[in-house]
C-alpha positions as CSV (number, residue, x, y, z in Angstrom):
1,M,66.2,69.4,82.0
2,N,68.8,66.7,82.8
3,A,71.5,67.6,85.4
4,V,74.0,66.7,83.2
5,C,73.2,69.4,80.5
6,P,75.7,72.3,80.5
7,L,74.8,75.3,82.6
8,F,74.1,77.4,79.7
9,E,71.5,74.9,78.4
10,R,70.1,74.2,81.9
11,Y,69.6,78.1,82.8
12,R,68.6,79.1,79.2
13,P,65.5,81.6,79.7
14,T,62.1,80.0,79.2
15,R,60.1,83.1,79.9
16,W,60.5,86.8,78.4
17,E,61.1,88.2,81.9
18,D,64.2,86.2,82.5
19,L,66.0,87.0,79.1
20,V,69.0,89.2,80.7
21,G,70.1,92.4,78.9
22,Q,67.7,92.6,76.1
23,A,64.9,94.8,77.3
24,K,64.3,96.5,74.0
25,I,63.7,93.2,72.2
26,V,61.3,92.1,74.8
27,R,59.4,95.4,74.6
28,R,59.2,95.1,70.7
29,I,57.8,91.4,71.1
30,G,55.4,92.4,73.6
31,R,54.0,95.3,71.3
32,L,53.8,92.5,68.5
33,Q,52.0,90.3,70.6
34,E,49.4,93.0,71.6
35,R,49.0,93.8,67.8
36,G,47.8,90.2,66.9
37,G,50.5,87.9,67.8
38,L,53.8,86.5,66.4
39,A,52.8,84.1,63.9
40,G,52.3,84.7,60.3
41,R,55.9,86.6,60.3
42,A,59.6,85.9,59.7
43,Y,62.3,87.3,62.3
44,W,65.9,88.0,61.7
45,I,67.7,87.9,64.9
46,S,71.3,88.9,65.0
47,G,73.7,89.6,67.7
48,Q,77.3,88.8,69.1
49,S,77.7,85.2,70.1
50,G,76.4,84.3,73.6
51,T,74.0,87.2,73.8
52,G,70.6,85.3,73.5
53,K,70.0,84.8,69.8
54,T,68.9,81.1,70.1
55,T,66.9,82.0,73.2
56,V,64.9,84.7,71.6
57,A,64.3,82.4,68.6
58,R,62.9,79.6,70.8
59,L,61.0,81.9,73.2
60,I,59.2,83.2,69.9
61,A,58.7,79.7,68.9
62,Q,57.0,78.7,72.1
63,E,54.4,81.4,71.7
64,V,53.3,80.0,68.5
65,A,54.0,76.2,68.4
66,D,54.2,73.3,70.8
67,P,57.7,71.8,71.0
68,L,57.0,68.9,68.4
69,N,55.9,71.4,65.8
70,V,59.3,73.5,66.3
71,E,62.0,72.4,63.8
72,E,65.5,73.8,64.1
73,V,67.7,73.4,61.0
74,D,71.2,74.7,60.1
75,A,71.6,77.1,57.3
76,T,74.8,75.4,56.0
77,G,73.6,72.9,53.3
78,L,70.0,73.9,53.4
79,S,68.8,73.5,49.8
80,A,66.1,75.1,47.9
81,A,64.3,71.9,47.6
82,A,64.4,71.4,51.5
83,I,62.8,74.9,52.0
84,R,60.1,73.9,49.6
85,S,59.4,70.9,51.6
86,L,59.3,72.9,54.8
87,E,56.8,75.3,53.1
88,Q,54.6,72.6,51.9
89,E,54.7,71.0,55.5
90,S,53.8,74.4,56.9
91,Q,50.4,74.7,55.2
92,L,49.2,72.0,57.8
93,Y,48.4,73.0,61.3
94,G,50.5,71.3,64.2
95,M,49.0,69.1,66.9
96,G,48.7,70.0,70.2
97,P,47.2,72.9,72.3
98,L,49.2,75.4,70.1
99,S,48.5,74.8,66.6
100,G,51.3,76.7,64.8
101,R,54.4,75.8,63.4
102,C,57.9,77.3,63.7
103,Y,61.1,76.9,61.6
104,L,64.3,78.1,63.2
105,V,67.1,78.6,60.8
106,N,70.4,78.6,62.9
107,E,73.6,80.4,61.6
108,A,71.7,82.0,58.7
109,H,74.8,83.5,57.4
110,G,75.5,80.0,56.0
111,L,72.6,80.3,53.6
112,N,73.7,79.7,49.8
113,R,72.5,81.6,46.9
114,A,69.8,79.1,45.9
115,A,68.5,79.1,49.5
116,V,68.1,82.8,49.7
117,R,66.2,83.0,46.3
118,Q,63.9,80.3,47.4
119,L,63.1,82.1,50.8
120,L,62.3,85.3,49.0
121,T,59.5,83.4,47.6
122,T,58.6,81.3,50.6
123,L,58.7,84.2,53.1
124,E,56.1,86.2,51.0
125,R,53.6,83.6,51.7
126,I,53.9,82.5,55.4
127,P,50.8,81.1,56.7
128,G,49.2,82.9,59.4
129,H,49.9,80.0,61.8
130,V,53.6,80.0,60.9
131,V,56.8,81.6,62.2
132,W,60.3,81.4,60.5
133,A,63.2,82.8,62.7
134,F,66.8,83.2,61.5
135,T,69.8,83.7,63.8
136,T,73.0,85.1,62.8
137,T,76.2,86.7,64.3
138,N,76.9,90.4,63.3
139,D,80.0,89.4,61.5
140,G,78.3,86.6,59.8
141,Q,75.5,88.8,58.7
142,E,78.1,91.3,57.1
143,G,79.8,88.3,55.3
144,L,76.4,87.1,53.8
145,F,75.5,90.5,52.5
146,E,79.1,90.9,51.1
147,E,79.0,87.6,49.2
148,L,75.4,87.6,48.3
149,D,73.4,90.4,46.7
150,D,70.2,88.4,47.0
151,A,70.5,88.4,50.7
152,H,69.6,92.2,51.2
153,P,66.0,91.7,50.1
154,L,65.6,88.8,52.4
155,L,65.8,91.3,55.6
156,S,62.8,93.2,53.9
157,R,60.8,90.1,54.4
158,C,61.7,90.0,58.2
159,I,61.3,91.7,61.2
160,E,64.7,92.6,62.4
161,L,65.6,91.8,66.1
162,P,69.2,93.1,66.5
163,L,70.3,92.2,70.0
164,A,72.0,94.9,72.2
165,R,75.7,95.0,72.2
166,R,76.2,97.4,74.9
167,G,75.5,97.6,78.7
168,L,75.4,93.8,78.9
169,A,78.6,93.3,81.2
170,E,76.9,94.1,84.5
171,A,73.6,92.4,83.7
172,F,75.5,89.2,82.5
173,A,77.9,89.3,85.5
174,E,75.2,89.5,87.9
175,R,73.3,86.6,86.4
176,A,76.5,84.5,86.1
177,R,77.1,85.0,89.8
178,E,73.5,83.9,90.7
179,I,74.0,80.7,88.8
180,A,77.4,80.1,90.3
181,I,75.9,80.6,93.8
182,R,73.1,78.3,93.0
183,E,75.4,75.6,91.7
184,D,77.9,75.9,94.6
185,L,80.6,77.1,92.1
186,D,81.1,80.6,93.6
187,G,84.2,81.6,95.7
188,R,85.1,85.0,94.2
189,P,83.7,88.5,94.6
190,P,81.4,90.1,92.2
191,A,84.1,92.1,90.5
192,A,85.6,88.7,89.3
193,Y,82.5,87.9,87.6
194,L,82.4,91.3,85.8
195,E,86.2,90.6,84.7
196,L,85.3,87.3,83.4
197,V,82.3,88.6,81.3
198,R,84.7,91.3,79.8
199,Q,87.4,88.7,79.1
200,K,84.8,86.6,77.2
201,R,83.5,89.7,75.5
202,N,79.8,89.7,76.9
203,N,79.4,86.0,75.8
204,L,77.4,84.6,78.4
205,R,77.5,81.0,77.1
206,A,81.2,81.1,77.4
207,V,81.3,82.8,80.9
208,L,79.0,79.8,82.3
209,Q,81.2,77.2,80.6
210,E,84.1,78.8,82.5
211,I,82.3,78.8,85.8
212,E,81.1,75.2,85.4
213,A,84.8,74.4,84.9
214,G,85.5,75.8,88.4
215,A,86.8,79.2,87.3
216,M,85.2,81.0,90.0
217,L,86.2,78.5,92.9
218,V,89.1,79.5,95.1
219,E,92.0,77.1,94.7
């Protein structure tokens, strides 16, 4: 990855074993892989900001599809017609060593009623080589369910993957310090990293942005 990319992108995990603080999710994914693989399913990934939702979605995608066959879309403005178009496209196998296709719907709490209703049908007939993955914050998910009654049945069509909310501070602080040392951005004791993680409410992305801005260097 280009060196000018932000730290949080440069150090985004590309293997399940590198995912920090989400051992339960990794175990669940492992069991699914053992029982026939990850394709032919939809996943609903929820969690606090900066705890790994997009990373989990992309790791699922790379188990099924080559990068050219992974499409990321933002839920806001996603229409029923667009979903039908994706469903039609998904009938075809992808090109490359991995023949699957994956559709990642970011900020799923932005789905409108028409999109939700279309998804209720689309997710009932996912081809065996296709994955749909939705990511949303905990607060966003609650808001979606309060606003749209149709959204509740959507979950019954997905495998829910709620990310851990507790016990993250120490793991995130250790990972952040490792990255800071590697990038010559370290100048403070381990306790300072733990304090920064707590200040950022376990948002590792925000922590790495602060480190990149020099927050851990001694002035």
